[in-house]
Each structure stands twice: as structure tokens, then as C-alpha cells.
C-alpha positions in Angstrom: 155.3 46.7 -52.7 153.2 49.5 -54.3 155.0 50.6 -57.4 155.0 54.3 -56.6 156.4 54.0 -53.0 160.1 54.8 -53.1 161.9 53.2 -50.2 165.4 54.8 -50.0 168.5 53.3 -48.5 169.5 53.6 -44.8 167.2 55.8 -42.8 166.1 58.4 -45.3 162.4 59.3 -45.1 160.0 57.9 -47.6 159.0 60.4 -50.3 155.6 59.8 -51.8 154.8 61.9 -54.8 151.8 60.7 -56.8 150.6 62.2 -60.0 147.1 63.4 -60.5 146.2 60.2 -62.4 147.7 58.1 -59.6 145.8 60.0 -57.0 142.5 59.3 -58.8 143.4 55.6 -59.3 144.2 55.3 -55.6 140.8 56.9 -54.8 139.0 54.5 -57.1 140.7 51.6 -55.4 139.6 52.9 -52.0 136.0 53.5 -53.1 135.8 49.8 -54.0 137.0 48.6 -50.6 135.2 51.3 -48.6 132.0 52.2 -50.5 130.6 54.0 -47.4 133.3 56.6 -47.9 132.5 57.0 -51.6 131.2 60.6 -51.6 133.9 61.8 -49.2 136.7 60.1 -51.2 135.3 61.6 -54.4 135.4 65.2 -53.0 138.9 64.9 -51.4 140.5 63.1 -54.3 139.4 66.0 -56.5 140.8 68.5 -53.9 144.1 66.6 -53.8 144.4 66.4 -57.7 143.7 70.2 -57.8 146.5 70.7 -55.3 148.8 68.5 -57.3 148.0 70.5 -60.5 148.6 73.8 -58.7 151.9 72.6 -57.3 153.3 72.4 -60.8 153.0 76.2 -61.2 154.3 77.2 -57.7 157.6 79.2 -57.8 158.9 80.5 -54.6 162.3 81.8 -53.5 164.0 79.4 -51.2 164.1 80.0 -47.5 167.7 80.3 -46.5 169.0 79.2 -43.1 172.4 80.4 -42.1 175.0 77.6 -41.1 175.3 78.8 -37.5 171.6 78.9 -37.0 171.3 75.5 -38.7 173.9 74.0 -36.4 172.0 75.4 -33.3 168.7 73.9 -34.5 170.3 70.5 -35.0 172.0 70.5 -31.6 168.7 71.3 -29.8 166.4 69.3 -32.1 164.5 72.4 -33.1 162.5 72.6 -36.3 164.0 74.4 -39.2 161.3 77.1 -39.3 158.0 78.0 -37.6 154.8 77.7 -39.7 154.6 81.5 -40.0 157.8 81.5 -42.0 156.3 79.5 -44.9 156.1 81.5 -48.1 152.8 81.5 -49.9 152.3 82.0 -53.7 149.3 84.3 -53.5 148.0 84.2 -57.1 148.0 80.4 -57.4 146.6 80.0 -53.9 143.7 82.3 -54.7 143.0 80.3 -57.9 143.2 77.0 -56.0 140.8 78.3 -53.3 138.3 79.2 -56.1 138.6 75.7 -57.5 138.1 74.1 -54.1 135.1 76.3 -53.4 133.6 75.0 -56.6 134.4 71.4 -55.7 132.8 71.9 -52.3 129.6 73.4 -53.8 129.3 70.4 -56.1 130.5 67.5 -54.0 130.5 68.3 -50.2 126.9 68.8 -48.8 128.1 70.1 -45.4 130.5 72.6 -47.1 128.6 73.5 -50.2 127.0 76.7 -48.9 130.2 78.0 -47.5 132.0 77.2 -50.8 129.4 79.2 -52.7 129.5 82.1 -50.3 133.3 82.3 -50.2 133.5 82.0 -54.0 131.2 85.0 -54.4 133.4 87.0 -51.9 136.5 86.1 -54.0 134.9 87.3 -57.2 133.5 90.5 -55.7 136.2 93.3 -55.5 134.1 95.1 -52.9 134.0 92.2 -50.4 137.4 93.1 -48.9 138.8 89.6 -49.0 142.3 89.7 -47.6 143.8 86.3 -48.3 147.2 87.3 -47.1 145.8 88.3 -43.7 143.9 85.0 -43.6 146.9 82.9 -44.5 149.1 84.8 -42.0 146.5 84.3 -39.2 146.2 80.6 -39.9 149.9 79.9 -40.0 150.4 81.9 -36.8 147.5 80.0 -35.1 145.5 83.2 -34.5 141.8 83.5 -34.2 140.0 84.0 -37.5 136.4 84.4 -36.1 136.2 88.0 -37.2 137.2 87.1 -40.8 134.7 84.3 -40.8 131.9 86.7 -39.8 133.0 89.1 -42.6 132.9 86.3 -45.2 129.7 84.9 -43.7 131.0 81.4 -43.2 132.1 79.4 -40.1 135.7 79.7 -38.8 136.1 75.9 -39.4 135.1 76.2 -43.1 137.2 79.3 -43.6 140.2 77.4 -42.0 139.6 74.4 -44.3 139.6 76.5 -47.5 142.6 78.5 -46.3 144.8 75.5 -45.4 143.8 73.6 -48.5 144.6 76.6 -50.7 148.0 77.1 -49.1 149.0 73.5 -49.2 151.0 73.4 -52.5 153.0 76.5 -51.4 153.7 75.0 -48.0 154.7 71.7 -49.4 156.9 73.3 -52.0 158.7 75.2 -49.2 158.9 72.0 -47.1 160.5 70.1 -49.9 163.1 72.8 -50.4 163.8 73.0 -46.7 164.2 69.2 -46.3 167.5 69.4 -48.2 169.0 70.9 -44.9 168.2 67.7 -43.0 171.2 65.5 -42.5 171.5 62.2 -44.3 170.3 59.3 -42.1 168.4 61.8 -40.1 166.0 60.3 -37.5 163.8 62.6 -35.5 163.5 61.4 -31.9 160.9 64.1 -31.0 157.3 63.8 -32.2 157.2 67.1 -34.1 158.0 67.8 -37.7 161.7 68.6 -38.2 160.8 71.1 -40.9 158.1 73.2 -39.3 157.4 71.8 -35.8 153.9 70.7 -36.5 152.6 67.4 -35.2 152.1 64.3 -37.3 148.6 63.1 -38.3 149.5 59.7 -39.7 152.2 57.1 -39.2 153.2 54.1 -41.3 155.7 51.2 -41.3 157.7 50.9 -44.5 158.7 47.6 -46.1 161.7 47.3 -43.8 159.6 48.0 -40.7 160.9 51.5 -40.1 158.4 53.9 -38.7 157.7 57.0 -40.7 155.3 59.8 -39.9 153.6 62.6 -42.0 153.4 66.2 -40.9 149.8 67.5 -40.5 150.8 70.9 -42.0 153.6 70.6 -44.5 153.3 66.9 -45.4 157.0 66.3 -44.8 157.7 62.6 -44.0 160.4 61.6 -41.6 161.6 58.6 -39.8 161.0 58.4 -36.0 161.5 55.9 -33.2 159.5 52.7 -33.4 158.4 52.5 -29.8 156.8 55.0 -27.5 154.3 57.8 -27.8 155.1 60.4 -30.4 153.4 63.2 -28.4 154.9 62.7 -24.9 157.9 60.9 -23.3 155.9 58.4 -21.3 157.6 54.9 -20.9 156.1 52.7 -23.7 155.9 49.6 -21.6 153.5 51.4 -19.1 151.3 53.7 -21.0 151.1 52.5 -24.7 148.4 50.4 -26.2 146.9 49.8 -29.6 143.8 48.4 -31.3 143.1 46.9 -34.7 140.6 44.9 -36.7 141.2 41.5 -38.2 139.4 42.8 -41.3 141.8 45.7 -41.7 145.3 44.2 -40.9 147.1 47.2 -42.5 145.7 49.6 -39.9 146.5 50.0 -36.2 145.7 52.8 -33.8 148.4 53.5 -31.2 147.1 55.2 -28.0 148.8 56.7 -25.1 147.2 56.5 -21.6 149.6 59.2 -20.3 148.7 62.1 -22.7 145.5 60.5 -24.0 146.5 61.1 -27.7 146.4 58.6 -30.5 147.8 58.2 -34.0 146.7 56.0 -36.9 149.4 53.8 -38.3 149.4 52.0 -41.7 151.6 48.9 -42.2 152.6 49.1 -45.9 153.7 45.4 -45.7 150.0 44.5 -45.4 148.9 46.8 -48.3 148.6 45.7 -51.9 147.9 49.2 -53.5 149.4 52.6 -53.8 149.8 54.5 -50.5 148.8 58.2 -50.4 148.7 59.5 -46.8 146.1 62.2 -47.4 143.6 59.7 -48.8 144.4 57.2 -46.0 143.4 59.8 -43.5 140.0 60.2 -45.1 139.4 56.4 -45.6 140.0 55.6 -41.9 137.7 58.0 -40.1 136.0 55.1 -38.5 139.2 54.5 -36.6 139.2 58.1 -35.4 135.6 57.6 -34.1 136.6 54.5 -32.3 139.6 56.1 -30.6 137.6 59.2 -29.6 134.9 56.9 -28.1 137.6 55.5 -25.9 138.5 58.9 -24.7 141.6 59.6 -26.9 142.2 62.7 -29.0 144.4 63.2 -32.1 147.7 64.7 -31.5 147.4 67.2 -34.4 144.7 69.9 -34.8 144.3 69.6 -38.6 141.2 71.1 -40.3 138.4 68.9 -41.6 137.2 66.6 -42.9 134.0 67.9 -44.6 131.5 65.9 -46.6 
């Protein structure tokens, strides 16, 4: 078992918290096995290490949920909060966005111009950059096209920079909120029990339990082993999967009812550290294959860019 994967007792979710050095070591291992992804892994590993560094300085007041509200949410299998309720540390998020703009300019050809343009806006006091308005719009799933025009970059690029800059704050809130979840908690629904967002990656732990990672707050929770995560179609009728003999640790589960898919990593077949965000990047060929077969991902996460 990879040394940094903590498998708790009973049904507690797996918590994966890699240091900056471990993220880079994992990226190096992936580059050796998937050289075609080298430039992309290089860019994203630096983004993720910058996020890990920023997370060490994040300090936010906890989000308090009253006991009666909490009981109601558990009874109805509702998420603890909505994404718009996440608190964002503005100063650290701005610093991180500037860092990621620089990384994009240096390492991501398709994002370099946008990174340079946005970096100039952030430095110019007359550019009217309103990061709070941007973050609020993204968390509330509102259109950011007008903001993108103002900053002279595409909405997709602006969304990427916004979400990656907010990530440490969102994940800090998520970690704090997860203490409300009951011991031995298993989420039967497909959405995140913390924020209600959809998962973008699943994995089987060393005992065969199925865990999934939230596409927004990165919370990891245990879910049911069989059936589609995105709809309630009977698994015996509508579920299928594909895999490659050369990549036994990966499977892609597809649903013919809702036409969604999710990539799944079997940690029992993996001989290195597991970092969900990097696994997402290093398995884009599986996304392409699934989409060629007419399936779409369940989540609507931003990126990736190269």
C-alpha cells in the first residue's frame, strides 16, 4: 500500500494529504510511466504544490451549522452547505492567482496569454478586477462572460484561474465541515455530503470499499459499490465499464441510462502514492475514449489546460 494513503477503520473516508515534496515525487513517477503527459503534469504539479503552500496560511472562521438544521440535513440526505456558502480568504487567493498566472505563462502554452493578461490586470489598480465578485459568481454557477470580456480572456480561462485560486480556502472549509459528518457515514447519493457537488474521480481502497472525490471541495467519502453515482438506474441493466490490460489500476464505469461516466482507480493495483488531482490529469486518454463512446463526465469541473 502506498505509504501516504491512510486507510481508517470501519467506513470512514480516506483522507489523502500529500506534502509539496510528495506531490512533486508523485508527479515525477507519473511522468516516467506516462511521458506523453509530461508537460501537462509539470504544469499541474506546480499548481498543486502552490495550492498546498497557500493552504498552510489559510485562516477562516468555521462555518457553524445549528443542531436542528444538521439533523434535518442528515434525515433528508442533504449536503451540509451549498457552494455559495464557502468562505474565501481573499488576500491569499489573490496571491495564489498571481502565482498560477505566472505558472501558466511559463508552462501552459494554451493558457499562457490568458495568464499574462490576467496577471497584468491583477497588478493594475485601474483594471477594476473584482475577485470577490468573480468568486461569488463561480460558486453560485453564474455566467462570468462579462467579467471575461472586461479582463480580455476567455470565460473558461477565467473560471480556471478563479477555481484554482479559491481551492485552498474551499478545501479548508470542507475539512472543517467534515467534522459534522457522522462516524461510519456512507453517502448513498452521488453528490458530495459537504457541498452537494458531483464527484470527478472514484477509487477502491485496500479493502475494496468505493470512495469518491468531490470535484469542487475535494472531500472524499465512501459510497455504494454498485450502480451509477449520477442516477438511480438499476446496475444490472444499465451499467458497463471498460479498461485496458496495460493499465489494470484504471476502469471507467459508464451508465447507459444517464450517459455519464466516472474514472475509477483501484489502489490495490497501484504501487505508488495516490493523489487524486494528478490522477485526473494523467488519465485524460480515458476521458477521450469515454466521450468517443457518447458518454459525458458527471461533473463540470474546469480544465485541464496545457
